[in-house]
C-alpha positions as CSV (number, residue, x, y, z in Angstrom):
1,M,95.3,94.7,119.1
2,L,95.4,92.8,115.7
3,I,98.2,93.8,113.3
4,S,97.0,94.1,109.4
5,P,100.5,95.1,107.7
6,S,99.6,97.2,104.2
7,I,100.8,95.9,100.9
8,L,101.2,99.5,99.5
9,A,104.4,99.9,101.5
10,A,106.0,96.1,100.4
11,D,108.0,95.3,97.6
12,F,105.7,95.2,95.0
13,A,108.3,92.5,93.1
14,N,108.4,90.4,95.9
15,L,105.0,90.7,96.9
16,A,104.8,86.8,98.1
17,R,108.2,86.9,100.2
18,D,107.4,90.4,101.8
19,S,103.4,88.6,102.8
20,A,105.6,85.4,104.4
21,F,107.4,87.5,106.0
22,A,104.7,89.4,107.6
23,A,103.4,85.8,108.1
24,E,106.6,84.8,110.5
25,G,106.6,87.7,112.4
26,G,103.3,87.6,113.4
27,A,100.8,89.6,112.1
28,D,97.3,88.8,112.2
29,L,95.9,90.2,108.4
30,L,97.2,90.9,105.0
31,H,95.8,94.4,104.1
32,V,95.3,95.1,100.1
33,D,94.8,98.6,99.3
34,V,92.7,99.4,95.9
35,M,92.7,102.8,94.6
36,D,91.3,102.9,91.0
37,G,92.2,106.9,90.6
38,H,89.1,108.2,90.5
39,F,87.9,107.7,94.3
40,V,91.4,108.6,95.2
41,P,93.9,109.7,93.1
42,N,96.3,106.6,93.3
43,I,96.2,103.4,91.5
44,T,97.5,100.4,92.8
45,V,96.0,96.7,92.6
46,G,93.3,94.8,91.5
47,I,91.1,91.3,91.3
48,P,93.9,89.4,90.1
49,V,96.0,90.9,92.4
50,V,94.4,89.4,95.2
51,K,93.4,86.3,93.7
52,S,96.9,85.1,93.5
53,L,97.9,86.7,96.8
54,A,94.8,84.7,98.6
55,G,96.6,81.4,96.5
56,S,99.9,82.3,98.3
57,V,99.6,83.9,101.2
58,S,98.8,82.2,104.6
59,L,96.9,85.4,106.1
60,P,93.4,86.3,105.8
61,L,92.8,89.5,103.2
62,D,91.5,92.6,104.6
63,V,90.6,94.0,101.4
64,H,90.0,97.9,101.1
65,L,88.3,99.8,98.3
66,M,89.2,102.9,97.5
67,I,86.9,102.8,94.2
68,D,84.4,104.0,92.5
69,D,80.9,102.3,92.4
70,P,82.3,99.0,94.6
71,A,78.5,97.9,94.4
72,R,79.7,96.9,91.1
73,Y,82.8,94.8,91.9
74,A,82.4,93.8,95.1
75,E,81.3,90.1,94.6
76,E,84.6,89.9,92.1
77,F,86.7,90.6,95.2
78,C,85.0,88.7,97.1
79,R,85.1,85.6,95.2
80,A,88.6,86.4,94.3
81,G,89.3,85.6,98.2
82,A,88.9,88.5,100.1
83,S,88.5,87.8,104.0
84,I,86.7,91.1,104.9
85,L,85.9,93.4,102.2
86,T,85.6,97.4,103.3
87,I,84.1,99.7,101.2
88,H,83.8,103.8,101.4
89,Y,80.6,105.2,102.8
90,E,81.9,108.0,100.5
91,S,82.3,106.4,97.5
92,P,80.1,107.6,94.5
93,S,78.2,104.2,93.9
94,S,75.2,101.7,91.8
95,S,74.0,100.7,95.2
96,S,73.4,101.8,98.8
97,P,76.0,101.4,101.5
98,A,73.5,99.0,103.0
99,D,72.7,97.0,100.0
100,T,76.7,96.7,99.0
101,L,77.2,95.9,103.0
102,R,74.0,93.0,102.7
103,A,76.0,91.5,99.8
104,I,78.9,91.3,101.2
105,R,77.7,89.3,103.8
106,A,75.7,87.2,101.8
107,L,79.0,85.1,100.1
108,G,80.2,84.6,103.3
109,V,82.6,87.7,103.5
110,R,83.1,90.4,106.2
111,A,81.9,93.5,105.4
112,G,84.0,96.3,106.2
113,L,82.7,100.3,106.3
114,S,85.3,103.1,106.1
115,I,85.5,106.6,106.7
116,K,87.6,109.6,106.1
117,P,88.8,112.2,107.8
118,A,86.2,114.7,107.2
119,T,83.5,112.3,107.5
120,P,81.4,112.5,111.1
121,V,81.2,109.1,112.3
122,E,77.8,109.8,113.6
123,A,77.2,109.7,109.6
124,V,77.4,105.5,109.4
125,R,75.3,105.4,112.7
126,E,72.1,103.8,110.7
127,L,75.0,101.3,109.0
128,L,77.0,100.1,111.7
129,P,74.5,96.8,112.5
130,L,76.1,95.6,108.8
131,C,79.2,95.9,109.7
132,D,81.7,93.1,110.4
133,L,84.5,96.3,110.7
134,L,85.0,100.1,111.0
135,L,87.5,101.3,109.0
136,V,89.1,105.0,110.4
137,M,91.1,106.5,108.2
138,T,93.9,108.6,110.0
139,V,95.2,110.0,107.0
140,E,93.4,111.4,103.7
141,P,93.2,108.3,101.4
142,G,95.1,107.6,98.4
143,F,99.0,107.5,99.2
144,G,101.7,105.8,101.9
145,G,103.8,107.0,104.1
146,Q,101.5,109.6,105.4
147,K,101.9,111.3,108.9
148,F,99.1,110.5,111.3
149,L,96.4,113.2,111.8
150,P,96.0,115.2,114.9
151,G,92.7,114.5,116.5
152,S,92.4,111.1,115.2
153,L,92.3,109.8,119.0
154,E,89.4,111.7,119.5
155,R,87.4,110.3,116.8
156,I,88.5,106.8,117.7
157,A,87.4,106.8,120.9
158,E,84.2,108.4,119.1
159,A,83.6,105.5,117.0
160,R,84.7,103.2,120.0
161,R,81.7,104.5,121.7
162,L,79.1,104.2,118.9
163,I,80.0,100.4,117.8
164,D,79.9,99.3,121.9
165,G,76.2,100.8,121.9
166,L,75.5,99.6,118.6
167,N,77.2,96.1,117.6
168,P,79.8,95.6,120.3
169,A,80.6,92.5,117.3
170,C,82.2,95.1,114.7
171,L,86.4,95.6,115.0
172,L,87.1,98.7,114.6
173,E,89.9,99.2,112.2
174,I,92.4,102.0,112.2
175,D,94.2,103.1,108.6
176,G,97.0,105.7,108.0
177,G,100.2,107.0,109.9
178,V,100.6,104.7,112.5
179,D,103.4,102.9,113.9
180,E,105.4,102.2,117.4
181,T,105.2,105.8,118.5
182,N,101.7,106.1,118.5
183,V,100.2,102.5,118.6
184,T,99.6,101.7,122.0
185,A,97.9,105.0,122.5
186,C,95.1,104.2,119.2
187,A,95.0,100.3,121.3
188,E,94.2,103.4,124.4
189,A,91.7,105.1,121.9
190,G,89.5,101.9,121.7
191,A,91.0,100.2,118.2
192,D,90.9,96.4,117.7
193,V,92.9,96.7,114.2
194,A,96.2,98.8,112.6
195,V,96.8,98.9,109.7
196,M,100.8,99.6,109.2
197,G,102.8,100.4,105.7
198,S,106.2,101.6,105.8
199,A,106.1,101.0,110.3
200,V,106.3,97.3,109.0
201,F,107.4,96.8,105.1
202,R,110.1,99.9,106.0
203,G,112.9,97.3,106.6
204,D,112.2,93.3,108.1
205,P,108.9,92.4,108.2
206,R,109.8,90.1,111.5
207,E,111.8,92.9,113.3
208,R,109.5,95.4,112.4
209,L,106.7,93.7,113.7
210,A,108.4,92.3,116.9
211,R,109.1,96.0,117.6
212,I,105.3,96.8,116.9
213,R,105.1,94.4,119.1
214,S,107.1,95.2,121.6
215,A,105.4,98.8,121.8
216,L,102.0,97.3,122.9
217,G,103.5,95.3,125.6
218,A,102.9,91.7,123.9
219,E,105.7,89.2,124.7
């Protein structure tokens, strides 16, 4: 399983340091949660922070847009250095999700689509062929440190079946309340990538990632 530590739980005064520690600890990606205070109630970071991280961090940036009208900003985030750019199926937008996913891929960036816990997995069936990543939220998006929602493992398994039938190259990512106590169950349900915030950054990321890898049975 790939691990994508979320900087939402990092020390914002030392993002480069904490990101470097995550890389040293064996993280595969670095997850950047972009929130606008409209689509979700919280406000986090934007294009300048993504651009700064892209110039100082060795890990590919896994950028998750939790914003209104992602189509308006997608190109700027791609050019700022996102390696993966994920939009929400539920976001109000000036373009359809399909058109936005195509635009992201046309810029040479992997395109992701995220769904909230209340959105049926089947809702994205027609869009999956355009996705390089499907992100299944296992908490309600907007804040870090939440508990993994009951029923999430079943949704992960359902998403796995849908992906395998329609676009096997698409990665299945999960985000919210994932830690060393449930990451193995998530992997067994079919997740390819686990976003982890406090599970990585509530201590030394290098030590925390070693514990997570141990839980997954890795050397």
